[in-house]
N, CA, C and O atoms as a CHARMM CRD file, in Angstrom:
* protein
*
  240
    1    1 MET  N     17.38000   9.79100  -7.91600 PROA 1      0.00000
    2    1 MET  CA    15.97000   9.10500  -7.10000 PROA 1      0.00000
    3    1 MET  C     16.00600   7.89700  -7.50600 PROA 1      0.00000
    4    1 MET  O     16.36700   7.81900  -8.68000 PROA 1      0.00000
    5    2 PRO  N     15.64800   6.35700  -6.72500 PROA 2      0.00000
    6    2 PRO  CA    15.15200   5.18700  -7.34700 PROA 2      0.00000
    7    2 PRO  C     13.92800   5.66000  -7.86200 PROA 2      0.00000
    8    2 PRO  O     13.31700   6.67600  -7.53200 PROA 2      0.00000
    9    3 ASP  N     13.50000   4.41900  -9.10000 PROA 3      0.00000
   10    3 ASP  CA    12.63200   4.51900  -9.42200 PROA 3      0.00000
   11    3 ASP  C     11.10600   4.38600  -8.71100 PROA 3      0.00000
   12    3 ASP  O     10.05200   4.95100  -9.00200 PROA 3      0.00000
   13    4 ARG  N     11.36700   3.59100  -7.85800 PROA 4      0.00000
   14    4 ARG  CA     9.71400   3.24300  -6.85000 PROA 4      0.00000
   15    4 ARG  C     10.00700   4.24800  -6.11700 PROA 4      0.00000
   16    4 ARG  O      8.96700   4.90300  -6.19100 PROA 4      0.00000
   17    5 ALA  N     10.52400   4.67500  -5.62900 PROA 5      0.00000
   18    5 ALA  CA    10.90000   5.74100  -4.13800 PROA 5      0.00000
   19    5 ALA  C      9.67300   6.43300  -3.27400 PROA 5      0.00000
   20    5 ALA  O      9.25500   6.37200  -2.11700 PROA 5      0.00000
   21    6 LEU  N      9.22600   7.35000  -4.89500 PROA 6      0.00000
   22    6 LEU  CA     8.00700   8.55600  -4.10400 PROA 6      0.00000
   23    6 LEU  C      6.85500   7.02400  -4.08700 PROA 6      0.00000
   24    6 LEU  O      6.03400   7.28800  -3.20800 PROA 6      0.00000
   25    7 GLU  N      6.60100   5.98700  -4.53000 PROA 7      0.00000
   26    7 GLU  CA     5.42600   5.18700  -4.41000 PROA 7      0.00000
   27    7 GLU  C      5.82800   4.21400  -2.85700 PROA 7      0.00000
   28    7 GLU  O      4.94700   3.77400  -2.11700 PROA 7      0.00000
   29    8 ILE  N      6.87500   4.08500  -2.68700 PROA 8      0.00000
   30    8 ILE  CA     7.12100   3.21200  -1.50200 PROA 8      0.00000
   31    8 ILE  C      6.90200   4.31200  -0.21300 PROA 8      0.00000
   32    8 ILE  O      6.17500   4.02300   0.73700 PROA 8      0.00000
   33    9 CYS  N      7.74100   5.81200  -0.32400 PROA 9      0.00000
   34    9 CYS  CA     7.64200   6.99200   0.45200 PROA 9      0.00000
   35    9 CYS  C      6.27200   6.82000   0.90800 PROA 9      0.00000
   36    9 CYS  O      6.02700   6.20400   1.94500 PROA 9      0.00000
   37   10 ALA  N      5.09100   7.49700  -0.04500 PROA 10     0.00000
   38   10 ALA  CA     3.79200   7.10700   0.05400 PROA 10     0.00000
   39   10 ALA  C      2.82400   5.62400   0.91500 PROA 10     0.00000
   40   10 ALA  O      1.96500   5.55400   1.79400 PROA 10     0.00000
   41   11 GLN  N      3.37600   4.89500   0.27900 PROA 11     0.00000
   42   11 GLN  CA     3.00600   3.29000   1.30500 PROA 11     0.00000
   43   11 GLN  C      4.08100   3.93700   3.00000 PROA 11     0.00000
   44   11 GLN  O      3.40200   4.11200   4.01200 PROA 11     0.00000
   45   12 LEU  N      4.96800   4.09400   3.05400 PROA 12     0.00000
   46   12 LEU  CA     5.27100   4.16700   4.77500 PROA 12     0.00000
   47   12 LEU  C      4.54400   5.48300   5.26800 PROA 12     0.00000
   48   12 LEU  O      4.30100   5.67700   6.45900 PROA 12     0.00000
   49   13 ALA  N      4.27500   6.21000   4.44500 PROA 13     0.00000
   50   13 ALA  CA     3.71200   7.47700   5.31600 PROA 13     0.00000
   51   13 ALA  C      2.15800   6.73500   5.44000 PROA 13     0.00000
   52   13 ALA  O      1.69900   6.41500   6.53600 PROA 13     0.00000
   53   14 HSD  N      1.94900   6.67100   5.07100 PROA 14     0.00000
   54   14 HSD  CA     0.15800   5.48000   5.36400 PROA 14     0.00000
   55   14 HSD  C     -0.25900   5.03200   6.36900 PROA 14     0.00000
   56   14 HSD  O     -1.23500   5.24000   7.09000 PROA 14     0.00000
   57   15 ARG  N      1.44300   3.71200   6.35200 PROA 15     0.00000
   58   15 ARG  CA     1.59900   2.76300   7.26900 PROA 15     0.00000
   59   15 ARG  C      1.84300   3.28800   8.97100 PROA 15     0.00000
   60   15 ARG  O      1.42300   2.82700  10.03200 PROA 15     0.00000
   61   16 HSD  N      2.69200   4.42400   8.65000 PROA 16     0.00000
   62   16 HSD  CA     3.48100   4.46800   9.51000 PROA 16     0.00000
   63   16 HSD  C      3.39800   6.25100  10.45300 PROA 16     0.00000
   64   16 HSD  O      3.46900   6.35400  11.67800 PROA 16     0.00000
   65   17 ALA  N      3.26700   7.23700   9.64600 PROA 17     0.00000
   66   17 ALA  CA     3.34800   8.56700  10.08500 PROA 17     0.00000
   67   17 ALA  C      2.90400   8.53600  10.95700 PROA 17     0.00000
   68   17 ALA  O      3.69300   8.58800  11.90000 PROA 17     0.00000
   69   18 ALA  N      1.54000   8.44300  11.29200 PROA 18     0.00000
   70   18 ALA  CA     0.74300   9.06200  12.28400 PROA 18     0.00000
   71   18 ALA  C      1.45300   8.58800  13.83300 PROA 18     0.00000
   72   18 ALA  O      1.73400   9.30200  14.79600 PROA 18     0.00000
   73   19 ARG  N      1.60600   7.16300  13.65400 PROA 19     0.00000
   74   19 ARG  CA     2.46000   6.56600  14.92800 PROA 19     0.00000
   75   19 ARG  C      3.60000   7.02200  15.41400 PROA 19     0.00000
   76   19 ARG  O      3.75900   7.31000  16.60000 PROA 19     0.00000
   77   20 LEU  N      4.38400   7.10900  14.61700 PROA 20     0.00000
   78   20 LEU  CA     5.60800   7.12300  14.72600 PROA 20     0.00000
   79   20 LEU  C      6.06300   8.49800  14.59300 PROA 20     0.00000
   80   20 LEU  O      7.20000   8.74200  14.99600 PROA 20     0.00000
   81   21 GLY  N      5.26100   9.57800  14.02200 PROA 21     0.00000
   82   21 GLY  CA     5.65000  11.06900  13.85100 PROA 21     0.00000
   83   21 GLY  C      6.52300  11.18100  13.13500 PROA 21     0.00000
   84   21 GLY  O      7.40100  12.00600  13.38600 PROA 21     0.00000
   85   22 VAL  N      6.58700  10.25300  11.80900 PROA 22     0.00000
   86   22 VAL  CA     7.93200  11.10400  10.79600 PROA 22     0.00000
   87   22 VAL  C      7.24700  11.41000   9.57200 PROA 22     0.00000
   88   22 VAL  O      6.17500  11.01200   9.11700 PROA 22     0.00000
   89   23 ARG  N      8.11400  12.21100   9.14500 PROA 23     0.00000
   90   23 ARG  CA     7.85500  13.41400   8.16500 PROA 23     0.00000
   91   23 ARG  C      8.15000  13.08000   6.76000 PROA 23     0.00000
   92   23 ARG  O      8.79300  12.04100   6.61000 PROA 23     0.00000
   93   24 THR  N      7.82300  13.72900   5.70200 PROA 24     0.00000
   94   24 THR  CA     8.08000  13.25500   4.39300 PROA 24     0.00000
   95   24 THR  C      9.44100  12.83200   3.94700 PROA 24     0.00000
   96   24 THR  O      9.60900  11.82200   3.26500 PROA 24     0.00000
   97   25 LEU  N     10.66000  13.81400   4.43900 PROA 25     0.00000
   98   25 LEU  CA    11.34300  13.75200   3.82600 PROA 25     0.00000
   99   25 LEU  C     12.22200  12.12800   5.08600 PROA 25     0.00000
  100   25 LEU  O     12.95700  11.29800   4.55300 PROA 25     0.00000
  101   26 ASP  N     11.94200  12.07000   6.40700 PROA 26     0.00000
  102   26 ASP  CA    12.11100  10.69800   6.90900 PROA 26     0.00000
  103   26 ASP  C     11.81600   9.47400   5.98500 PROA 26     0.00000
  104   26 ASP  O     12.65800   8.61200   5.72900 PROA 26     0.00000
  105   27 THR  N     10.41900   9.48500   5.46800 PROA 27     0.00000
  106   27 THR  CA     9.82400   8.35200   4.43100 PROA 27     0.00000
  107   27 THR  C     10.80400   8.00700   3.71000 PROA 27     0.00000
  108   27 THR  O     11.35300   6.90500   3.68600 PROA 27     0.00000
  109   28 LEU  N     11.18800   9.47600   2.75700 PROA 28     0.00000
  110   28 LEU  CA    11.70400   9.39700   1.41300 PROA 28     0.00000
  111   28 LEU  C     13.13100   9.02600   1.57100 PROA 28     0.00000
  112   28 LEU  O     13.67400   8.38800   0.67000 PROA 28     0.00000
  113   29 HSD  N     13.87900   9.41600   2.78800 PROA 29     0.00000
  114   29 HSD  CA    14.99500   8.53900   3.16000 PROA 29     0.00000
  115   29 HSD  C     15.00200   7.15800   3.16100 PROA 29     0.00000
  116   29 HSD  O     15.81400   6.45700   2.55800 PROA 29     0.00000
  117   30 VAL  N     14.01800   6.74900   3.89900 PROA 30     0.00000
  118   30 VAL  CA    14.02800   5.03500   4.15400 PROA 30     0.00000
  119   30 VAL  C     13.48000   4.43500   2.91700 PROA 30     0.00000
  120   30 VAL  O     14.18800   3.55600   2.42600 PROA 30     0.00000
  121   31 ALA  N     12.02600   4.80200   2.11200 PROA 31     0.00000
  122   31 ALA  CA    12.02500   4.36400   0.79000 PROA 31     0.00000
  123   31 ALA  C     13.38800   4.49800  -0.30400 PROA 31     0.00000
  124   31 ALA  O     13.44100   3.84800  -1.34800 PROA 31     0.00000
  125   32 SER  N     14.02800   5.07100  -0.03900 PROA 32     0.00000
  126   32 SER  CA    15.12900   5.38200  -0.90600 PROA 32     0.00000
  127   32 SER  C     15.94600   3.99100  -0.65800 PROA 32     0.00000
  128   32 SER  O     16.14600   3.16200  -1.54600 PROA 32     0.00000
  129   33 ALA  N     16.35300   3.88000   0.59900 PROA 33     0.00000
  130   33 ALA  CA    17.03000   2.81000   1.43400 PROA 33     0.00000
  131   33 ALA  C     16.39300   1.40100   0.87900 PROA 33     0.00000
  132   33 ALA  O     17.04700   0.47500   0.39800 PROA 33     0.00000
  133   34 LEU  N     15.33600   1.43700   1.01000 PROA 34     0.00000
  134   34 LEU  CA    14.41800  -0.22600   1.19000 PROA 34     0.00000
  135   34 LEU  C     14.66700  -0.34800  -0.63600 PROA 34     0.00000
  136   34 LEU  O     15.06100  -1.45900  -0.98800 PROA 34     0.00000
  137   35 GLU  N     14.50100   0.52300  -1.58500 PROA 35     0.00000
  138   35 GLU  CA    14.50400   0.29800  -3.07400 PROA 35     0.00000
  139   35 GLU  C     15.81200   0.23900  -3.46400 PROA 35     0.00000
  140   35 GLU  O     16.03800  -0.39200  -4.49700 PROA 35     0.00000
  141   36 LEU  N     16.47000   0.60200  -3.04900 PROA 36     0.00000
  142   36 LEU  CA    18.47600   0.46100  -3.25100 PROA 36     0.00000
  143   36 LEU  C     18.80500  -1.30100  -2.56100 PROA 36     0.00000
  144   36 LEU  O     19.88300  -1.87900  -2.70300 PROA 36     0.00000
  145   37 LYS  N     17.81800  -1.77300  -1.96800 PROA 37     0.00000
  146   37 LYS  CA    18.17400  -2.74500  -1.49900 PROA 37     0.00000
  147   37 LYS  C     19.41300  -3.15000   0.08900 PROA 37     0.00000
  148   37 LYS  O     19.95200  -4.15900   0.54300 PROA 37     0.00000
  149   38 ALA  N     19.36400  -1.72900   0.42700 PROA 38     0.00000
  150   38 ALA  CA    20.05200  -1.53900   1.49200 PROA 38     0.00000
  151   38 ALA  C     20.07200  -2.74000   2.84300 PROA 38     0.00000
  152   38 ALA  O     18.97800  -3.18400   3.18900 PROA 38     0.00000
  153   39 GLU  N     21.24500  -3.19500   3.51600 PROA 39     0.00000
  154   39 GLU  CA    21.10600  -3.73600   4.34600 PROA 39     0.00000
  155   39 GLU  C     21.11500  -3.26400   5.76600 PROA 39     0.00000
  156   39 GLU  O     20.58600  -3.96300   6.63100 PROA 39     0.00000
  157   40 HSD  N     21.61800  -2.25000   6.02900 PROA 40     0.00000
  158   40 HSD  CA    21.44500  -1.19900   7.06900 PROA 40     0.00000
  159   40 HSD  C     21.43600   0.00100   6.98600 PROA 40     0.00000
  160   40 HSD  O     22.34100   0.38600   6.24600 PROA 40     0.00000
  161   41 PHE  N     20.75200   0.91300   7.45600 PROA 41     0.00000
  162   41 PHE  CA    20.43200   2.34200   7.42100 PROA 41     0.00000
  163   41 PHE  C     20.82400   3.08100   8.47100 PROA 41     0.00000
  164   41 PHE  O     20.18500   3.03100   9.52200 PROA 41     0.00000
  165   42 TRP  N     22.10300   3.99400   8.31000 PROA 42     0.00000
  166   42 TRP  CA    22.97200   5.08300   9.08700 PROA 42     0.00000
  167   42 TRP  C     22.09200   5.83200   8.92600 PROA 42     0.00000
  168   42 TRP  O     21.41600   6.01300   7.91300 PROA 42     0.00000
  169   43 THR  N     22.00800   6.60100  10.48300 PROA 43     0.00000
  170   43 THR  CA    21.20600   7.88300  10.87000 PROA 43     0.00000
  171   43 THR  C     21.46600   8.44300  12.38300 PROA 43     0.00000
  172   43 THR  O     21.64000   7.70200  13.35100 PROA 43     0.00000
  173   44 PHE  N     21.46300   9.80100  12.42800 PROA 44     0.00000
  174   44 PHE  CA    21.39200   9.99000  13.78300 PROA 44     0.00000
  175   44 PHE  C     19.98500  10.96700  14.14200 PROA 44     0.00000
  176   44 PHE  O     19.84000  11.79700  15.04000 PROA 44     0.00000
  177   45 ASP  N     19.03400  10.52300  13.07900 PROA 45     0.00000
  178   45 ASP  CA    17.83800  10.95900  13.13400 PROA 45     0.00000
  179   45 ASP  C     16.86700   9.99900  14.02300 PROA 45     0.00000
  180   45 ASP  O     16.85300   8.84600  13.59400 PROA 45     0.00000
  181   46 ALA  N     16.11500  10.20800  15.08300 PROA 46     0.00000
  182   46 ALA  CA    15.41100   9.05100  15.84500 PROA 46     0.00000
  183   46 ALA  C     14.43700   8.86300  15.00900 PROA 46     0.00000
  184   46 ALA  O     14.19800   7.66900  14.83100 PROA 46     0.00000
  185   47 ARG  N     13.75400   9.61800  14.40100 PROA 47     0.00000
  186   47 ARG  CA    12.29900   9.43800  13.44200 PROA 47     0.00000
  187   47 ARG  C     12.30800   8.40200  12.99400 PROA 47     0.00000
  188   47 ARG  O     11.55400   7.43100  13.05200 PROA 47     0.00000
  189   48 GLN  N     13.94200   8.79800  12.14200 PROA 48     0.00000
  190   48 GLN  CA    14.21300   7.82500  10.35300 PROA 48     0.00000
  191   48 GLN  C     14.92400   6.36600  11.26400 PROA 48     0.00000
  192   48 GLN  O     15.13200   5.26500  10.75500 PROA 48     0.00000
  193   49 VAL  N     15.16200   6.70700  12.52100 PROA 49     0.00000
  194   49 VAL  CA    15.24100   5.04600  12.77700 PROA 49     0.00000
  195   49 VAL  C     14.64000   4.35400  13.52900 PROA 49     0.00000
  196   49 VAL  O     15.16700   3.35500  14.01900 PROA 49     0.00000
  197   50 LYS  N     13.05700   4.81800  13.87300 PROA 50     0.00000
  198   50 LYS  CA    11.95800   4.01800  14.54900 PROA 50     0.00000
  199   50 LYS  C     11.53200   3.75200  13.04500 PROA 50     0.00000
  200   50 LYS  O     11.27100   2.56400  12.85400 PROA 50     0.00000
  201   51 LEU  N     11.40100   4.53800  11.96600 PROA 51     0.00000
  202   51 LEU  CA    10.92800   4.36300  10.19400 PROA 51     0.00000
  203   51 LEU  C     11.65400   2.82600  10.21900 PROA 51     0.00000
  204   51 LEU  O     11.19000   1.68600  10.22400 PROA 51     0.00000
  205   52 ALA  N     12.71100   3.25300  10.23000 PROA 52     0.00000
  206   52 ALA  CA    13.94700   2.05100   9.28700 PROA 52     0.00000
  207   52 ALA  C     13.30300   0.59500   9.85300 PROA 52     0.00000
  208   52 ALA  O     12.81100  -0.30700   9.17600 PROA 52     0.00000
  209   53 LEU  N     13.51300   0.68500  11.71100 PROA 53     0.00000
  210   53 LEU  CA    13.10300  -0.66000  12.33500 PROA 53     0.00000
  211   53 LEU  C     12.07700  -1.00400  11.63000 PROA 53     0.00000
  212   53 LEU  O     12.03200  -2.08100  11.03600 PROA 53     0.00000
  213   54 ALA  N     10.76500   0.20500  11.60000 PROA 54     0.00000
  214   54 ALA  CA     9.52800  -0.61000  11.62800 PROA 54     0.00000
  215   54 ALA  C      9.39500  -1.12900  10.17600 PROA 54     0.00000
  216   54 ALA  O      8.59800  -2.03800   9.94500 PROA 54     0.00000
  217   55 ALA  N     10.20000  -0.54600   9.11600 PROA 55     0.00000
  218   55 ALA  CA    10.45900  -1.41900   7.53500 PROA 55     0.00000
  219   55 ALA  C     10.80800  -2.42800   7.49600 PROA 55     0.00000
  220   55 ALA  O     10.45400  -3.36100   6.77600 PROA 55     0.00000
  221   56 GLY  N     12.15000  -2.31200   8.89800 PROA 56     0.00000
  222   56 GLY  CA    12.15100  -4.10900   8.30500 PROA 56     0.00000
  223   56 GLY  C     14.11200  -3.83800   8.06600 PROA 56     0.00000
  224   56 GLY  O     14.94100  -4.69800   7.77200 PROA 56     0.00000
  225   57 LEU  N     14.37000  -2.13200   8.36500 PROA 57     0.00000
  226   57 LEU  CA    15.70800  -2.45100   8.11200 PROA 57     0.00000
  227   57 LEU  C     17.06900  -2.53400   9.42700 PROA 57     0.00000
  228   57 LEU  O     16.77000  -2.19000  10.57000 PROA 57     0.00000
  229   58 LYS  N     17.92200  -2.81500   9.24300 PROA 58     0.00000
  230   58 LYS  CA    18.93900  -2.77300  10.39000 PROA 58     0.00000
  231   58 LYS  C     19.39500  -1.73700  10.69400 PROA 58     0.00000
  232   58 LYS  O     20.10700  -1.41800   9.74200 PROA 58     0.00000
  233   59 THR  N     19.45300  -0.78200  11.63600 PROA 59     0.00000
  234   59 THR  CA    20.08100   0.32100  11.96700 PROA 59     0.00000
  235   59 THR  C     21.23100   0.47900  12.75500 PROA 59     0.00000
  236   59 THR  O     21.68300  -0.48000  13.38200 PROA 59     0.00000
  237   60 ASN  N     21.73100   1.54500  12.78800 PROA 60     0.00000
  238   60 ASN  CA    23.49400   2.21500  13.32100 PROA 60     0.00000
  239   60 ASN  C     23.09700   1.18700  14.78500 PROA 60     0.00000
  240   60 ASN  O     23.89600   1.10800  15.71800 PROA 60     0.00000
């Protein structure tokens, strides 16, 4: 797991969880992608897509 992934996970949850209905694993997946400097985020999970877009990632 990337070094700052848990910190970023908590930040994403604080900013977006209530509004988007995302769960802990959703925020952890997106946080890991952000920490690893991913350019695209690929998923079939609708909640993760919403969060990834809100976090500035390009999605499928």
